[in-house]
Legacy VTK file of the C-alpha trace (Angstrom):
# vtk DataFile Version 3.0
C-alpha trace
ASCII
DATASET POLYDATA
POINTS 358 float
-15.090 32.336 85.461
-12.165 32.138 83.106
-12.996 30.854 79.667
-11.421 27.514 78.697
-7.931 27.859 77.338
-7.478 31.472 78.395
-3.795 32.091 79.065
-2.865 33.603 82.428
-6.089 35.566 82.974
-6.900 39.105 81.926
-4.701 41.174 79.615
-2.470 43.813 81.169
-3.282 46.583 78.691
-6.670 47.470 77.172
-6.780 46.504 73.503
-7.570 50.083 72.529
-4.442 51.426 74.245
-1.865 48.954 72.984
-0.999 51.114 69.990
-0.418 54.112 72.246
1.678 51.963 74.598
3.834 50.760 71.699
4.289 54.360 70.524
5.335 55.404 74.042
7.871 52.565 74.187
9.318 53.717 70.854
9.463 57.320 72.100
11.292 56.238 75.281
13.821 54.261 73.248
14.432 57.216 70.924
14.809 59.658 73.827
17.271 57.352 75.577
19.280 56.780 72.392
19.455 60.464 71.453
20.343 61.599 74.961
22.864 58.802 75.338
24.633 59.774 72.122
24.637 63.418 73.224
25.922 62.771 76.761
28.326 59.888 76.117
31.682 60.197 77.929
30.823 63.579 79.450
31.940 64.392 82.976
30.486 67.884 83.296
26.889 69.123 83.126
25.702 70.438 79.787
23.740 73.619 79.194
20.398 72.001 80.050
21.707 70.407 83.239
23.423 73.616 84.301
20.209 75.632 84.160
17.727 72.995 85.335
19.851 71.548 88.144
20.569 74.990 89.574
16.908 75.946 89.508
15.833 72.692 91.156
18.416 72.971 93.922
17.330 76.536 94.632
13.604 75.792 94.755
13.327 72.241 96.107
15.801 72.269 98.983
13.092 72.734 101.621
11.574 69.358 100.848
14.889 67.555 100.869
13.909 65.000 103.554
10.716 63.961 101.782
12.503 63.777 98.451
15.335 61.684 99.867
12.745 59.223 101.181
11.329 58.939 97.656
14.810 58.398 96.261
15.465 55.576 98.717
12.661 53.606 97.040
15.043 53.161 94.125
17.676 51.367 96.228
18.257 47.899 94.822
17.260 46.162 98.067
13.998 48.087 98.315
13.160 47.494 94.658
13.701 43.764 95.167
11.494 43.662 98.279
8.676 45.771 96.803
8.679 43.804 93.556
8.705 40.496 95.446
5.660 41.625 97.449
3.897 42.643 94.230
4.656 39.287 92.595
3.335 37.374 95.614
0.197 39.553 95.792
-0.524 39.047 92.086
0.060 35.314 92.383
-2.220 34.925 95.407
-5.006 36.790 93.593
-4.413 34.713 90.437
-3.227 37.688 88.418
-0.420 35.632 86.993
0.271 37.918 84.079
0.724 40.802 86.514
3.197 38.710 88.496
5.154 37.993 85.321
5.111 41.687 84.412
6.838 42.712 87.634
9.154 39.692 87.728
10.420 40.404 84.190
10.304 44.206 83.858
12.211 45.085 87.043
15.345 42.985 86.407
15.191 43.853 82.696
15.264 47.590 83.404
18.012 47.152 85.997
20.170 45.092 83.654
19.762 47.536 80.755
20.678 50.440 83.038
23.565 49.010 85.023
25.157 46.524 82.619
24.469 48.029 79.206
23.869 51.770 79.098
26.053 52.985 81.949
29.236 51.140 80.863
28.560 51.843 77.193
27.893 55.587 77.513
30.246 56.227 80.437
28.641 59.518 81.448
29.946 60.341 84.943
29.365 62.652 87.876
31.971 62.835 90.648
33.662 59.796 89.127
30.532 57.593 89.172
28.599 56.313 86.148
25.447 58.380 85.948
23.364 57.877 82.791
20.700 56.706 83.165
19.939 57.088 86.871
19.553 53.651 88.413
17.476 54.951 91.322
14.998 56.683 89.035
14.857 53.636 86.763
13.853 51.463 89.724
11.199 53.906 90.934
9.828 54.337 87.396
9.498 50.568 86.926
7.513 50.195 90.134
5.363 53.257 89.440
4.441 52.362 85.859
3.816 48.727 86.816
1.524 49.931 89.606
-0.438 52.086 87.154
-0.838 49.169 84.734
-1.971 46.790 87.474
-4.299 49.287 89.187
-6.030 50.725 86.115
-5.821 48.047 83.418
-8.081 45.035 82.753
-6.243 43.065 85.488
-7.116 45.690 88.105
-8.078 44.593 91.636
-11.694 44.834 92.856
-11.241 48.200 94.580
-13.385 51.321 94.131
-12.231 53.327 91.114
-11.361 56.474 93.158
-9.050 54.394 95.358
-7.329 52.733 92.428
-6.764 55.966 90.531
-5.574 57.739 93.674
-3.042 54.990 94.350
-1.911 55.141 90.716
-1.449 58.916 90.957
0.605 58.568 94.150
2.761 55.912 92.449
3.435 58.212 89.504
4.334 61.119 91.783
7.182 59.080 93.268
9.039 59.308 89.941
9.513 63.119 89.832
10.113 63.066 93.607
12.940 60.539 93.200
14.346 62.505 90.265
14.362 65.734 92.261
16.046 64.073 95.215
19.018 62.694 93.250
19.484 66.045 91.495
19.450 68.225 94.618
21.663 65.658 96.339
24.164 66.014 93.468
24.077 62.296 92.734
22.821 62.791 89.173
22.188 65.436 86.575
18.669 66.234 85.402
19.225 64.471 82.080
20.214 61.276 83.920
16.776 61.178 85.541
15.054 61.599 82.178
16.990 58.602 80.909
16.049 56.553 83.984
12.361 57.422 83.593
12.444 56.458 79.918
14.172 53.121 80.543
11.822 52.144 83.389
8.696 53.126 81.454
9.804 51.327 78.287
10.705 48.159 80.209
7.261 47.873 81.820
5.184 48.714 78.754
7.282 46.575 76.404
7.000 43.630 78.792
3.227 44.125 79.083
2.840 44.248 75.297
4.892 41.089 74.807
3.025 39.191 77.540
-0.374 40.201 76.130
0.723 39.268 72.619
2.072 35.892 73.745
-1.037 35.122 75.788
-3.343 36.110 72.909
-1.398 33.875 70.542
-1.586 30.983 72.989
-5.320 31.608 73.451
-5.884 31.528 69.694
-3.970 28.275 69.430
-5.965 26.733 72.275
-9.258 28.019 70.929
-8.520 26.618 67.483
-7.982 23.243 69.090
-11.274 23.599 70.925
-13.087 25.397 68.124
-16.299 23.673 67.347
-17.247 22.418 63.903
-20.851 21.419 64.520
-22.627 19.434 61.865
-26.185 18.244 62.050
-29.412 19.192 60.369
-27.716 21.373 57.733
-24.840 19.952 55.714
-21.743 22.137 55.851
-22.885 24.149 58.900
-19.827 25.360 60.808
-19.142 27.246 64.034
-15.766 28.626 65.076
-14.850 30.314 68.354
-11.730 32.461 68.649
-10.451 35.191 71.010
-11.660 38.560 69.707
-8.606 40.536 70.945
-10.668 43.745 70.807
-12.262 46.087 73.345
-16.034 45.603 73.638
-18.456 48.052 75.246
-22.206 47.542 75.568
-24.522 50.384 76.572
-28.293 50.682 76.801
-30.203 53.852 77.547
-26.957 55.632 78.396
-25.999 52.958 80.980
-22.924 50.803 80.402
-23.856 47.128 80.658
-20.517 45.552 79.775
-16.866 46.485 79.241
-14.478 43.737 78.215
-11.087 43.019 76.659
-11.658 39.268 76.947
-14.462 38.557 74.503
-14.550 35.584 72.159
-16.167 35.878 68.750
-18.452 33.115 67.495
-18.735 32.857 63.705
-21.539 30.629 62.441
-22.419 29.703 58.894
-25.075 32.055 57.531
-25.194 34.249 60.647
-23.368 37.405 61.759
-20.517 37.173 64.242
-21.503 37.363 67.903
-19.304 38.512 70.801
-19.494 36.463 73.999
-18.230 38.151 77.179
-17.053 36.825 80.576
-19.615 37.439 83.309
-17.112 39.377 85.379
-17.143 42.028 82.635
-20.946 42.373 82.592
-23.029 44.514 84.978
-24.854 41.651 86.665
-26.540 44.127 89.034
-28.596 45.450 86.103
-29.673 42.021 84.827
-32.587 39.823 85.876
-32.921 36.168 84.812
-36.095 35.280 82.913
-37.882 32.002 82.242
-37.199 32.230 78.504
-35.241 29.425 76.896
-34.410 28.488 73.328
-32.623 25.510 71.830
-30.135 25.592 68.967
-29.225 22.256 67.351
-25.647 23.439 66.950
-25.028 25.072 70.354
-27.534 23.777 72.872
-30.024 25.421 75.236
-29.803 29.156 75.898
-30.979 31.002 79.018
-31.958 34.680 78.996
-31.711 37.810 81.133
-33.534 41.122 80.979
-31.847 44.456 81.650
-33.394 47.078 83.943
-32.128 50.530 82.988
-33.620 53.831 84.072
-36.733 52.147 85.426
-37.400 50.416 82.103
-37.128 46.648 81.631
-35.652 45.385 78.367
-36.784 41.787 78.079
-34.427 38.977 77.078
-31.660 41.285 75.861
-28.796 38.940 76.747
-28.354 35.178 76.646
-25.889 32.493 77.669
-25.295 28.824 77.002
-24.671 27.427 80.463
-23.972 23.894 79.239
-23.448 24.004 75.488
-22.728 20.949 73.402
-19.047 19.899 73.578
-18.227 21.265 70.118
-18.826 24.839 71.348
-17.575 24.506 74.928
-15.614 27.743 74.411
-18.765 29.835 75.064
-19.867 27.999 78.212
-21.148 30.534 80.749
-20.249 33.557 78.615
-22.877 36.213 77.909
-23.952 37.665 74.564
-26.075 40.742 73.804
-28.423 41.347 70.905
-26.555 43.802 68.667
-29.817 45.310 67.420
-31.180 45.998 70.924
-28.119 47.559 72.546
-25.333 49.914 71.521
-22.333 47.651 70.973
-18.923 49.059 70.045
-15.818 47.146 69.000
-12.616 49.122 69.611
-14.785 52.239 69.664
-16.579 51.448 66.387
-20.409 51.073 66.684
-21.732 47.787 65.336
-24.870 47.576 63.258
-27.721 45.423 64.499
-28.149 41.892 63.240
-31.276 39.878 62.538
-33.186 39.167 65.723
-33.277 35.457 65.022
-29.505 35.043 64.850
-28.324 33.664 68.170
LINES 1 359
358 0 1 2 3 4 5 6 7 8 9 10 11 12 13 14 15 16 17 18 19 20 21 22 23 24 25 26 27 28 29 30 31 32 33 34 35 36 37 38 39 40 41 42 43 44 45 46 47 48 49 50 51 52 53 54 55 56 57 58 59 60 61 62 63 64 65 66 67 68 69 70 71 72 73 74 75 76 77 78 79 80 81 82 83 84 85 86 87 88 89 90 91 92 93 94 95 96 97 98 99 100 101 102 103 104 105 106 107 108 109 110 111 112 113 114 115 116 117 118 119 120 121 122 123 124 125 126 127 128 129 130 131 132 133 134 135 136 137 138 139 140 141 142 143 144 145 146 147 148 149 150 151 152 153 154 155 156 157 158 159 160 161 162 163 164 165 166 167 168 169 170 171 172 173 174 175 176 177 178 179 180 181 182 183 184 185 186 187 188 189 190 191 192 193 194 195 196 197 198 199 200 201 202 203 204 205 206 207 208 209 210 211 212 213 214 215 216 217 218 219 220 221 222 223 224 225 226 227 228 229 230 231 232 233 234 235 236 237 238 239 240 241 242 243 244 245 246 247 248 249 250 251 252 253 254 255 256 257 258 259 260 261 262 263 264 265 266 267 268 269 270 271 272 273 274 275 276 277 278 279 280 281 282 283 284 285 286 287 288 289 290 291 292 293 294 295 296 297 298 299 300 301 302 303 304 305 306 307 308 309 310 311 312 313 314 315 316 317 318 319 320 321 322 323 324 325 326 327 328 329 330 331 332 333 334 335 336 337 338 339 340 341 342 343 344 345 346 347 348 349 350 351 352 353 354 355 356 357
């Protein structure tokens, strides 16, 4: 189930990798800017192109037919069709953020390449604008988007070997397309580097912006729904907000949960607790128990035991199936005892809390 107020489903990038993604975007922008300044208004290959292009033509000519097929993926018509199929597939499977990623990144990369960089830099080959390569830009956009959608938090329910194999094949289309346009004398080697950089930056920048916007919207929605429960203790307060961190829960060397969609519940006098969507918890390792407890500020909690390595860990996780309205933001989410499992937040182990603090 999707928690109330969650914007457009799962994030596109794991929280722990967003910094690396931002750094890669910056690197792509710098590479494109430096190469563009170096190659602007040139009509002949430079030293790098002269050596690399000659070597590639000499060694890759045998696979020309296969490489030309890869290059054809970058044709505008094919990019439009493939991206349209991806948008429809994401929409039908309710991966709306993935649909937005493809719908925004592809035309963004194409516009930057064809209407900004090529006319501005005016690097040509045989009289045609060449930097960055439009074909390679299109292939790079589709390949990087495929990797994000197949391996990130919004990944489809396919076996991991299949997903990673498909992602690897998608990535291989980028060097194949680059080789094809070089040996076909449509572009210089440096043009393909520029195309790869533009396509990669467009996808990752779009993913970062969509995740940031969705997280901000989630926080706004959660603040509106955040509970302030008052009752037996004057001044008792509970707030529920999106954690925007990567949570992992392990027990006895077995991973029980892995989530980028946790909410954090802060309660007066008690340590913060992370509540996770059930889709991110290994339900196959959990067994419901008859245990129940009642909190005057949250409602009635149900419990599950975890069976790991032949050992049963009783009542290690709980959930409020129908909490009181003030804390509806944790309805159906699952929470582990910090002191009974190994819980990490963005890779940092968390110390156990008092056993009575639910």
